[in-house]
Structure formats: C-alpha cells, structure tokens
NUVO-537856 format. One line per 8 residues: number of its first residue (from 1); their letters; for each residue y, x, z of N, C-alpha, C. Coordinates in steps of 0.05 Angstrom, whole numbers, plus 5000, padded with zeros to 4 digits. Example, Ala and Ser with C-alpha at 12.3 -4.5 7.8 and 13.67 -1.06 7.14 Angstrom:
# NUVO-537856
1> as> 4886 5264 5156 4910 5246 5156 4934 5264 5156 | 4955 5257 5142 4979 5273 5143 5001 5258 5157;
//
This chain:
# NUVO-537856
1> mpplmgie> 3543 6549 4376 3554 6545 4357 3544 6577 4343 | 3546 6566 4312 3536 6590 4297 3562 6604 4298 | 3552 6646 4300 3572 6651 4302 3600 6658 4273 | 3585 6651 4256 3605 6649 4225 3623 6623 4233 | 3621 6599 4246 3632 6579 4243 3663 6593 4260 | 3660 6613 4291 3675 6627 4300 3694 6639 4286 | 3676 6653 4273 3698 6672 4250 3703 6664 4230 | 3697 6647 4216 3711 6632 4193 3741 6613 4211;
9> flcrvadv> 3738 6601 4224 3766 6589 4248 3781 6607 4251 | 3768 6635 4262 3788 6650 4266 3810 6661 4252 | 3793 6661 4225 3805 6669 4201 3824 6646 4186 | 3817 6632 4187 3830 6611 4182 3863 6604 4203 | 3858 6615 4221 3880 6613 4244 3898 6633 4235 | 3891 6656 4230 3902 6681 4221 3917 6676 4198 | 3906 6657 4178 3911 6649 4144 3942 6629 4155 | 3939 6614 4178 3960 6598 4182 3984 6606 4192;
17> lsdylegl> 3984 6619 4209 3993 6640 4218 4013 6651 4208 | 4003 6668 4186 4016 6685 4173 4033 6668 4153 | 4017 6644 4141 4034 6632 4133 4061 6623 4136 | 4058 6605 4164 4086 6598 4178 4104 6613 4182 | 4094 6632 4197 4111 6664 4205 4119 6688 4192 | 4112 6680 4164 4109 6703 4144 4107 6730 4158 | 4083 6729 4166 4077 6769 4182 4059 6749 4211 | 4046 6766 4212 4027 6769 4239 4029 6798 4253;
25> nedvikdn> 4038 6795 4279 4042 6812 4291 4047 6799 4320 | 4052 6816 4342 4048 6818 4368 4084 6804 4373 | 4095 6816 4365 4125 6813 4365 4135 6782 4361 | 4128 6777 4331 4122 6747 4320 4115 6722 4337 | 4085 6737 4335 4075 6710 4360 4091 6712 4388 | 4106 6730 4396 4122 6718 4417 4149 6711 4415 | 4163 6711 4390 4177 6695 4383 4181 6676 4372 | 4159 6667 4370 4147 6632 4356 4124 6627 4376;
33> fvivyell> 4125 6632 4398 4108 6622 4420 4100 6593 4415 | 4126 6576 4422 4120 6549 4417 4106 6534 4391 | 4111 6552 4370 4099 6530 4345 4072 6541 4344 | 4064 6569 4359 4033 6585 4359 4012 6562 4371 | 4034 6553 4397 4013 6535 4413 4015 6508 4404 | 4034 6495 4380 4038 6471 4380 4004 6477 4350 | 4010 6495 4340 3989 6492 4312 3961 6498 4323 | 3953 6514 4347 3934 6516 4358 3921 6488 4375;
41> demidngf> 3935 6481 4379 3934 6450 4395 3922 6425 4373 | 3944 6424 4344 3924 6415 4326 3898 6426 4314 | 3899 6454 4312 3874 6453 4299 3853 6452 4311 | 3847 6452 4338 3823 6456 4353 3829 6437 4371 | 3796 6421 4374 3810 6393 4396 3780 6398 4407 | 3777 6404 4432 3762 6396 4452 3737 6419 4438 | 3752 6442 4431 3728 6463 4423 3719 6460 4399 | 3734 6448 4383 3712 6441 4360 3740 6447 4338;
49> plttepni> 3744 6458 4318 3763 6457 4296 3772 6434 4285 | 3791 6420 4286 3801 6390 4268 3815 6391 4242 | 3838 6398 4247 3861 6404 4222 3864 6428 4224 | 3853 6445 4196 3860 6477 4193 3873 6472 4164 | 3879 6452 4147 3892 6454 4121 3920 6461 4127 | 3936 6475 4112 3960 6491 4111 3980 6471 4107 | 3976 6452 4089 3986 6435 4073 3999 6408 4095 | 3970 6393 4103 3966 6378 4119 3986 6387 4152;
57> lremiapp> 3985 6421 4157 3996 6422 4186 4029 6417 4184 | 4037 6427 4156 4062 6425 4152 4070 6398 4151 | 4058 6387 4146 4073 6350 4148 4077 6344 4191 | 4055 6352 4199 4049 6347 4230 4081 6367 4243 | 4070 6393 4237 4094 6412 4247 4111 6431 4226 | 4132 6427 4233 4159 6437 4220 4154 6467 4224 | 4148 6484 4194 4162 6507 4204 4181 6521 4216 | 4185 6543 4225 4208 6554 4235 4228 6558 4216;
65> nivskmls> 4248 6551 4220 4272 6564 4205 4296 6563 4218 | 4324 6570 4212 4352 6578 4225 4355 6560 4241 | 4357 6527 4217 4372 6506 4231 4352 6496 4247 | 4329 6505 4252 4307 6488 4269 4316 6504 4302 | 4319 6530 4300 4321 6544 4317 4340 6530 4337 | 4372 6533 4319 4398 6528 4327 4396 6492 4341 | 4381 6476 4327 4386 6455 4337 4365 6456 4368 | 4340 6463 4370 4333 6466 4403 4345 6477 4414;
73> vvtgnssn> 4373 6503 4413 4386 6518 4428 4402 6490 4434 | 4416 6473 4415 4436 6457 4420 4425 6438 4437 | 4400 6422 4428 4397 6401 4443 4371 6396 4463 | 4357 6429 4465 4340 6429 4484 4317 6422 4488 | 4304 6411 4453 4279 6399 4445 4272 6427 4432 | 4254 6439 4444 4236 6460 4423 4212 6448 4407 | 4205 6427 4406 4184 6418 4396 4193 6412 4373 | 4169 6413 4354 4174 6416 4321 4147 6396 4304;
81> vsdtlpga> 4133 6382 4325 4111 6361 4325 4130 6341 4309 | 4125 6325 4288 4129 6305 4273 4120 6281 4286 | 4139 6261 4297 4127 6231 4311 4106 6214 4298 | 4109 6215 4270 4088 6205 4244 4070 6230 4242 | 4041 6212 4240 4025 6228 4221 4018 6224 4205 | 4011 6244 4192 4013 6255 4153 3993 6227 4147 | 3996 6228 4120 3975 6212 4102 3948 6219 4100 | 3944 6242 4113 3909 6249 4108 3899 6242 4126;
89> tascvpwr> 3916 6229 4150 3898 6217 4173 3877 6188 4164 | 3895 6180 4137 3876 6159 4136 3860 6166 4112 | 3857 6188 4093 3843 6189 4064 3816 6201 4070 | 3811 6193 4054 3774 6200 4051 3769 6230 4046 | 3787 6249 4046 3796 6269 4038 3810 6280 4054 | 3797 6301 4079 3818 6303 4101 3838 6330 4096 | 3839 6340 4068 3863 6358 4058 3879 6342 4041 | 3877 6321 4035 3901 6307 4006 3906 6290 4029;
97> ttdvkhan> 3930 6283 4013 3952 6256 4037 3940 6234 4007 | 3931 6207 4019 3931 6186 4002 3964 6178 3987 | 3958 6160 3962 3978 6151 3946 3988 6181 3939 | 3982 6200 3934 4007 6219 3907 4013 6212 3885 | 4039 6219 3891 4049 6210 3855 4066 6230 3847 | 4067 6243 3825 4080 6256 3819 4095 6246 3790 | 4118 6249 3783 4126 6248 3754 4111 6268 3730 | 4113 6286 3745 4104 6308 3724 4075 6317 3732;
105> nevyvdlv> 4046 6312 3718 4026 6320 3723 4019 6351 3722 | 4011 6369 3731 4004 6401 3725 3997 6414 3745 | 3978 6433 3734 3956 6448 3750 3954 6476 3746 | 3966 6497 3765 3970 6529 3761 3946 6538 3774 | 3938 6558 3750 3918 6574 3769 3932 6608 3766 | 3939 6623 3789 3939 6652 3792 3912 6662 3803 | 3910 6686 3786 3892 6704 3790 3911 6728 3808 | 3905 6738 3832 3925 6757 3850 3901 6777 3859;
113> eemdaiin> 3906 6806 3846 3883 6823 3864 3898 6848 3865 | 3893 6863 3882 3893 6886 3898 3876 6908 3895 | 3883 6928 3892 3858 6954 3881 3863 6971 3902 | 3850 6978 3916 3835 7006 3934 3825 7016 3926 | 3836 7052 3920 3823 7064 3917 3823 7093 3932 | 3809 7106 3941 3805 7132 3946 3800 7151 3940 | 3819 7169 3920 3805 7200 3908 3814 7221 3928 | 3792 7247 3926 3797 7260 3937 3807 7285 3936;
121> rdgvlvkc> 3814 7311 3944 3821 7328 3936 3823 7342 3909 | 3796 7332 3897 3786 7349 3873 3785 7333 3851 | 3805 7311 3860 3812 7289 3836 3776 7270 3830 | 3765 7268 3847 3745 7254 3848 3740 7225 3848 | 3736 7203 3851 3742 7179 3856 3719 7163 3870 | 3724 7165 3898 3716 7163 3920 3701 7139 3927 | 3723 7122 3923 3719 7089 3923 3745 7070 3907 | 3732 7052 3899 3743 7035 3880 3739 7010 3882;
129> evygevqv> 3754 6990 3889 3745 6960 3885 3773 6941 3895 | 3768 6921 3883 3784 6897 3883 3777 6878 3902 | 3805 6874 3913 3808 6851 3936 3828 6825 3914 | 3804 6798 3913 3823 6775 3899 3825 6751 3910 | 3840 6747 3898 3846 6714 3910 3851 6698 3885 | 3841 6669 3888 3849 6658 3865 3864 6625 3880 | 3888 6625 3875 3905 6615 3879 3918 6583 3860 | 3908 6562 3868 3920 6543 3852 3943 6527 3863;
137> nshitgvp> 3964 6521 3843 3985 6511 3854 3980 6478 3837 | 3971 6458 3850 3969 6432 3840 3984 6406 3839 | 3992 6393 3817 4018 6373 3830 4007 6350 3814 | 3982 6337 3818 3965 6315 3800 3970 6285 3822 | 3978 6260 3802 3977 6237 3815 3948 6227 3824 | 3939 6216 3840 3919 6204 3851 3893 6225 3863 | 3866 6220 3865 3855 6236 3868 3839 6260 3853 | 3843 6276 3843 3828 6290 3819 3808 6312 3826;
145> dltlsftn> 3791 6306 3802 3772 6323 3813 3768 6348 3783 | 3764 6370 3800 3780 6392 3781 3749 6415 3779 | 3744 6420 3753 3712 6439 3754 3728 6460 3740 | 3731 6495 3751 3744 6511 3739 3714 6535 3745 | 3712 6546 3716 3696 6565 3709 3698 6584 3701 | 3684 6616 3704 3689 6638 3696 3678 6654 3679 | 3688 6659 3653 3660 6683 3636 3645 6697 3647 | 3647 6708 3678 3633 6727 3676 3633 6733 3716;
153> psimddvr> 3632 6706 3720 3625 6706 3752 3609 6725 3766 | 3589 6730 3758 3567 6757 3766 3575 6780 3780 | 3606 6784 3775 3619 6819 3787 3631 6805 3818 | 3626 6781 3816 3642 6776 3840 3618 6780 3864 | 3635 6791 3893 3622 6799 3912 3636 6785 3933 | 3619 6776 3961 3638 6763 3987 3661 6747 3973 | 3641 6719 3966 3663 6708 3960 3662 6687 3988 | 3690 6673 3981 3701 6657 4005 3718 6631 3993;
161> fhpcvrfr> 3694 6612 4002 3719 6584 3992 3740 6568 4011 | 3751 6558 3999 3764 6536 4011 3743 6513 4017 | 3762 6500 4042 3731 6472 4049 3728 6456 4025 | 3751 6450 4005 3749 6439 3980 3728 6440 3970 | 3710 6470 3961 3698 6467 3938 3672 6463 3943 | 3657 6453 3929 3634 6435 3933 3609 6462 3928 | 3591 6460 3948 3576 6495 3944 3553 6488 3925 | 3543 6474 3922 3521 6467 3905 3527 6477 3877;
169> pweshhil> 3547 6464 3875 3544 6468 3837 3553 6504 3836 | 3570 6510 3849 3570 6536 3860 3551 6556 3857 | 3526 6547 3874 3508 6557 3874 3485 6561 3854 | 3485 6536 3840 3467 6531 3817 3480 6540 3788 | 3509 6539 3786 3520 6542 3766 3546 6569 3760 | 3546 6571 3786 3573 6587 3797 3598 6577 3777 | 3606 6546 3785 3625 6527 3774 3637 6530 3803 | 3661 6521 3801 3679 6511 3825 3688 6487 3823;
177> sfvppdgl> 3671 6464 3831 3676 6442 3831 3693 6427 3857 | 3721 6417 3856 3738 6416 3884 3752 6386 3877 | 3765 6375 3897 3783 6361 3901 3809 6375 3912 | 3831 6381 3894 3844 6401 3908 3862 6395 3929 | 3876 6401 3950 3895 6390 3968 3925 6395 3939 | 3944 6377 3949 3968 6376 3939 3982 6407 3939 | 3991 6411 3922 4014 6438 3931 4003 6464 3927 | 4003 6486 3933 3991 6511 3932 3968 6518 3955;
185> fklmsyrv> 3956 6530 3951 3936 6529 3963 3917 6556 3954 | 3900 6568 3980 3874 6590 3966 3851 6585 3958 | 3844 6583 3935 3820 6567 3923 3795 6576 3936 | 3793 6609 3928 3771 6624 3938 3785 6656 3944 | 3771 6675 3957 3774 6703 3951 3746 6714 3945 | 3747 6743 3937 3727 6755 3923 3732 6788 3927 | 3713 6797 3924 3715 6833 3916 3699 6830 3890 | 3706 6862 3880 3698 6869 3857 3694 6896 3861;
193> kklkstpi> 3671 6908 3866 3664 6930 3881 3658 6951 3859 | 3655 6978 3868 3648 7001 3857 3658 7002 3821 | 3681 7001 3818 3703 7009 3798 3707 7038 3791 | 3704 7041 3763 3696 7078 3763 3714 7091 3750 | 3743 7065 3750 3775 7083 3747 3798 7064 3749 | 3810 7082 3740 3844 7069 3759 3861 7064 3737 | 3884 7053 3746 3897 7042 3714 3919 7075 3714 | 3927 7086 3740 3949 7108 3734 3933 7138 3750;
201> yvkpqits> 3940 7155 3749 3924 7185 3761 3956 7196 3773 | 3944 7206 3800 3968 7227 3812 3950 7253 3822 | 3965 7277 3811 3957 7304 3814 3972 7315 3830 | 3967 7319 3857 3986 7339 3876 3972 7363 3885 | 3998 7388 3877 3983 7412 3886 4001 7427 3903 | 3989 7433 3919 3999 7442 3943 3999 7477 3951 | 4014 7483 3955 4001 7511 3958 4025 7523 3985 | 4014 7536 3999 4031 7550 4028 4024 7585 4030;
209> ddgtcrvn> 4050 7595 4037 4050 7620 4042 4065 7632 4042 | 4076 7652 4072 4096 7668 4079 4122 7645 4087 | 4106 7629 4103 4124 7609 4116 4138 7587 4091 | 4132 7593 4068 4141 7568 4048 4113 7551 4031 | 4128 7520 4028 4099 7512 4015 4110 7500 3987 | 4097 7500 3970 4102 7495 3937 4092 7468 3935 | 4111 7446 3935 4089 7424 3924 4092 7416 3889 | 4088 7403 3879 4083 7393 3851 4060 7371 3847;
217> vmvgirnd> 4078 7350 3849 4061 7322 3850 4061 7313 3802 | 4049 7304 3793 4043 7291 3766 4033 7270 3769 | 4051 7248 3759 4039 7216 3748 4035 7206 3722 | 4016 7201 3715 4014 7186 3696 3995 7166 3692 | 3999 7165 3670 3970 7134 3652 3945 7142 3644 | 3919 7136 3667 3891 7148 3666 3882 7119 3637 | 3881 7099 3643 3868 7077 3627 3891 7055 3619 | 3896 7052 3602 3921 7028 3593 3907 7006 3601;
225> pgkmidsi> 3924 6994 3614 3912 6964 3622 3921 6944 3597 | 3940 6947 3582 3946 6933 3552 3977 6924 3570 | 3983 6922 3592 4009 6917 3593 4025 6933 3610 | 4054 6923 3623 4062 6951 3629 4063 6954 3665 | 4059 6979 3673 4056 6987 3690 4080 6994 3708 | 4096 6977 3727 4120 6984 3739 4118 6986 3770 | 4141 6987 3786 4137 6993 3815 4127 7011 3829 | 4119 7030 3813 4110 7059 3818 4112 7068 3832;
233> tvqfqlps> 4103 7074 3863 4127 7095 3880 4097 7113 3892 | 4106 7128 3900 4087 7152 3912 4107 7153 3945 | 4086 7156 3962 4091 7155 3989 4082 7188 3998 | 4085 7200 4029 4079 7217 4034 4091 7234 4056 | 4071 7223 4077 4092 7239 4110 4077 7274 4118 | 4116 7275 4114 4109 7305 4114 4096 7316 4138 | 4089 7336 4141 4076 7352 4165 4104 7350 4189 | 4101 7352 4212 4110 7359 4237 4128 7387 4235;
241> cvlstdlt> 4111 7397 4219 4126 7435 4229 4136 7441 4208 | 4145 7417 4187 4161 7424 4165 4190 7416 4174 | 4206 7444 4168 4244 7439 4181 4256 7424 4156 | 4254 7433 4135 4272 7429 4107 4254 7432 4086 | 4266 7409 4070 4252 7408 4045 4278 7406 4015 | 4265 7417 3992 4272 7413 3975 4262 7409 3956 | 4261 7374 3952 4251 7365 3918 4252 7351 3900 | 4253 7352 3881 4266 7342 3864 4246 7336 3847;
249> anhgavti> 4254 7308 3829 4243 7302 3807 4251 7291 3781 | 4240 7297 3758 4252 7294 3737 4253 7261 3718 | 4244 7248 3739 4249 7214 3734 4240 7199 3755 | 4255 7177 3759 4257 7163 3788 4271 7185 3812 | 4278 7172 3837 4291 7181 3856 4269 7188 3882 | 4282 7207 3893 4265 7211 3914 4287 7212 3940 | 4280 7191 3959 4285 7193 3983 4268 7205 4011 | 4281 7218 4033 4263 7223 4053 4279 7215 4077;
257> fsnkmctw> 4262 7201 4088 4273 7187 4117 4276 7201 4143 | 4288 7194 4154 4289 7205 4191 4265 7211 4195 | 4243 7187 4199 4219 7197 4205 4190 7220 4192 | 4212 7231 4171 4198 7255 4161 4181 7239 4130 | 4187 7214 4122 4166 7197 4107 4177 7202 4081 | 4167 7216 4060 4182 7224 4033 4172 7196 4013 | 4190 7187 4002 4191 7165 3981 4191 7177 3958 | 4183 7168 3929 4185 7183 3907 4185 7156 3888;
265> sidripkd> 4205 7135 3883 4208 7112 3865 4210 7123 3830 | 4191 7114 3826 4186 7122 3794 4195 7104 3779 | 4181 7073 3783 4186 7045 3763 4165 7046 3752 | 4176 7054 3724 4157 7055 3693 4157 7080 3690 | 4131 7088 3682 4132 7118 3668 4139 7115 3641 | 4161 7137 3637 4172 7140 3608 4154 7146 3584 | 4153 7142 3560 4134 7144 3541 4133 7180 3535 | 4172 7182 3533 4172 7216 3530 4167 7234 3543;
273> rapalsgt> 4166 7235 3571 4150 7254 3589 4140 7240 3615 | 4122 7258 3628 4104 7254 3651 4121 7253 3673 | 4122 7239 3692 4146 7242 3713 4127 7269 3735 | 4147 7277 3745 4138 7307 3765 4156 7308 3786 | 4138 7312 3807 4159 7315 3832 4152 7344 3834 | 4175 7361 3849 4174 7388 3851 4195 7406 3870 | 4183 7422 3881 4201 7432 3898 4186 7449 3932 | 4207 7453 3946 4196 7464 3970 4194 7458 3992;
281> lmletglk> 4185 7464 4019 4184 7459 4039 4185 7484 4064 | 4203 7484 4080 4203 7509 4093 4195 7507 4123 | 4169 7520 4128 4155 7512 4148 4171 7527 4177 | 4162 7518 4197 4170 7527 4221 4166 7558 4226 | 4182 7564 4239 4181 7609 4250 4159 7604 4261 | 4143 7633 4247 4112 7644 4257 4094 7622 4246 | 4101 7605 4230 4080 7593 4213 4080 7598 4186 | 4056 7612 4180 4053 7624 4150 4048 7602 4137;
289> rlnvfptf> 4024 7588 4134 4013 7571 4117 4015 7543 4128 | 4011 7520 4115 4012 7501 4127 3981 7490 4135 | 3977 7475 4154 3946 7471 4169 3939 7447 4152 | 3962 7428 4160 3959 7396 4152 3968 7385 4123 | 3951 7370 4107 3953 7372 4077 3969 7343 4077 | 3989 7333 4062 3991 7297 4075 3970 7286 4047 | 3976 7258 4058 3954 7241 4045 3973 7226 4026 | 3971 7225 3994 3997 7202 3986 3988 7180 3978;
297> qvgfriqg> 4011 7156 3989 3999 7131 3979 4009 7121 3957 | 4001 7112 3936 4011 7096 3907 4009 7064 3916 | 4039 7061 3899 4040 7032 3894 4045 7028 3869 | 4034 7011 3860 4040 6997 3828 4035 6973 3832 | 4047 6956 3807 4046 6932 3797 4045 6926 3768 | 4024 6905 3767 4021 6899 3734 4018 6870 3731 | 4031 6862 3708 4042 6830 3705 4017 6816 3689 | 4000 6798 3685 3987 6793 3661 3960 6806 3659;
305> valsglql> 3947 6824 3683 3932 6831 3674 3909 6828 3705 | 3889 6824 3706 3869 6834 3727 3843 6846 3723 | 3855 6872 3731 3842 6899 3733 3808 6907 3744 | 3805 6871 3752 3774 6870 3766 3753 6860 3737 | 3770 6855 3718 3753 6846 3689 3747 6817 3694 | 3749 6807 3714 3745 6773 3715 3758 6760 3690 | 3751 6737 3685 3758 6723 3665 3759 6694 3670 | 3783 6680 3672 3772 6646 3668 3764 6633 3646;
313> dkldlrvv> 3746 6622 3641 3738 6608 3624 3756 6579 3611 | 3751 6565 3634 3763 6535 3626 3765 6519 3647 | 3796 6496 3649 3789 6486 3669 3799 6451 3661 | 3777 6443 3683 3779 6409 3672 3782 6395 3694 | 3790 6370 3685 3795 6354 3705 3775 6326 3690 | 3763 6309 3717 3744 6296 3704 3762 6269 3690 | 3782 6256 3709 3799 6236 3699 3828 6249 3694 | 3833 6250 3665 3851 6262 3652 3878 6248 3661;
321> psrlykgf> 3903 6253 3672 3926 6229 3669 3940 6240 3634 | 3953 6219 3637 3975 6220 3606 3981 6245 3595 | 3990 6258 3616 4003 6284 3610 3998 6305 3630 | 3984 6329 3625 3976 6348 3648 3986 6372 3632 | 3991 6388 3644 3997 6410 3644 3984 6433 3651 | 3973 6455 3637 3953 6470 3653 3970 6503 3644 | 3966 6515 3672 3968 6545 3662 3951 6574 3676 | 3947 6591 3661 3942 6614 3684 3951 6643 3686;
329> raftrsgl> 3953 6653 3694 3965 6680 3707 3948 6706 3728 | 3950 6729 3719 3938 6743 3728 3963 6763 3736 | 3951 6784 3758 3971 6796 3774 3959 6808 3787 | 3961 6844 3787 3950 6868 3802 3969 6880 3818 | 3966 6879 3841 3980 6907 3858 3961 6925 3878 | 3974 6939 3879 3960 6964 3889 3952 6954 3925 | 3932 6962 3928 3929 6958 3959 3926 6975 3982 | 3908 6993 3990 3908 7012 3996 3888 7038 3977;
337> yevrs> 3913 7057 3958 3908 7063 3949 3920 7099 3960 | 3899 7119 3959 3910 7137 3979 3890 7159 3952 | 3920 7186 3954 3902 7208 3933 3907 7236 3961 | 3892 7236 3961 3889 7264 3983 3884 7284 3967 | 3906 7306 3984 3910 7326 3975 3898 7361 3994;
//
C-alpha cells in the first residue's frame, strides 16, 4: 500500500470524528466509543477505505445528541446505524446522492484562514504563515459540475483536495473542477508561507529587581487590513514563582485564573488610544529577579479579509439552473500566534 494512502485515510478519519464529536481527544472517544466503532466499520472494509465522505456517513450513522443517548438508555439499543442504505450507494458519484432536488439553487464559498506567527523578544518576526481552507456549501439540483479559479494560485503550498476535485485541470491550469457533495464540505486546504507582516503588534516589556517584576504590554494595529479587527485577546502564563499580582488595563478587562493564567480581553482597538496593560508582580521571598519570562498568546478575528492575499476569480457552473445564487466570504483568525518576552 502506498504510504500516502494510509496517511490520507488517517487524516480523513480524524476529520470525520472531529466533525461528528465536535472535538477529538481521548475522553471524547471513550464517551462515544460505539459511534467511533460504527464509523470505522463503515469507513474501512477488509483493509481498504470504503466510505469516507461525511455527508454520506451522516445518512448511515446519526450523529450523537442528547435525545439519541436517552433513547439508547431507555430502549437498550445503542446502535445509530440506519436500516436503509444512503442514496449515494446507487450513484455514479460516490460522494453525492441520486436525484438531489432543491427549491432554491445556491452555492456559497468561504475562505477560512488561520495565521500562525512567532515574534522573538527583540520584536523580529521569526515565522509567519497562513493555513487556509476553501469551504463550499452547495445546494444544487441534479449533478452540478463546478469550476473555481483563483487570481493568484501560485502563492499556495501544501495543497490538499477533497476527493471530488479532478487533479488534471489543477495540475495544468490551477483550476478546481469538481462535482460537489450536497451540503457543506471542505473543498481544499493550503498554506501560504513566509508572510512578512502581521495585522497587529504586541510589545511586552518586563523588568524585575528586588523581588518585584514590572509588566507593561502595548497592543496596536501594525498593518490595517481594511476591515475591523475584533475579539482581540492576549494570554500569558504567570511563572510559578509569582505570589501576587496587581495588573490593570486602560481598555478591556484583565482576568487571572486559579492556574495563574492571565487573560486580557480587548475586543476592538479604540481609535483614540492604544490599549496598554501595566502593573507589578510580587515574587517569592528570597527571589530577586524573574528567571522565566512568559510567552504571550495573541488572538484576533477579522471578517471579510484573507490575510494571505489569496483571491477568488470566478465560480462557474457548466449547466446553470434557472435561478442560481452564488456568494463568497473571507474570514481570518489567529492560530498559534506567539510573542516572546
């Protein structure tokens, strides 16, 4: 078996379980062991991948909810497998059911991106890249044949496609040609590496002397993306040697949890002043200076902008229904965004 086939199948299993269980960790798998077993039984047959499309699996195995769990306890039937086969089993396209009909024909494309960045203690950008997904929500009657093109596809690296994408049109002209599943699905994922700037800056200054540590953190807009930046948060873990804190901010709210995690919720940056957090940290008795400096985790969200610079050119349908509604949205949020002090 080709090694990439095994890796791709494992990635599909992780995506399906995350979609079904709204998360993927050891406790979630233990709590939903029956559904995990049923999904794996349908996804692989005799050592070969069989059904890996989430939309088809949802017709075969109902996702877990409170009602199904209560019924399984009352009736003693813990199976979520449907008694009838999904319509895709008789279709020439395995990820799409037969005789799909919709009163309104519509297709929407979402460009969802996460920015990962590392900034060292000197304020130098060490790493900045974007992980993005092209998500499509399609509700079109029949068997539609779509083509999606970009204005600058050359900036994308590490592309990964849904099985519905035809590889040759992409290889020759960088055009996505596909027959979509019915409903919401991830068409492709990609990375854009070596970006040179970030939308906001975080400048921490930490000095310690004589058992006291002084903290000053400033946040502002570095490059205006043209849209509102909201849901801005700054988190950092206080060192274990800190006994007490006195931190205040001129904008937003500061919260310190029992595990010594400090969260500064800014939301939006006001136009009249730059948000700043300042205060002091009291160290343990006998400790003069702070030996371990915290790393600041930054969060933000921008609606209507793809920070990678990727732009969609056009979305065409080979056989256009009488009324077809098309739409496009872009969304960027922070991923692993670290500022070291």
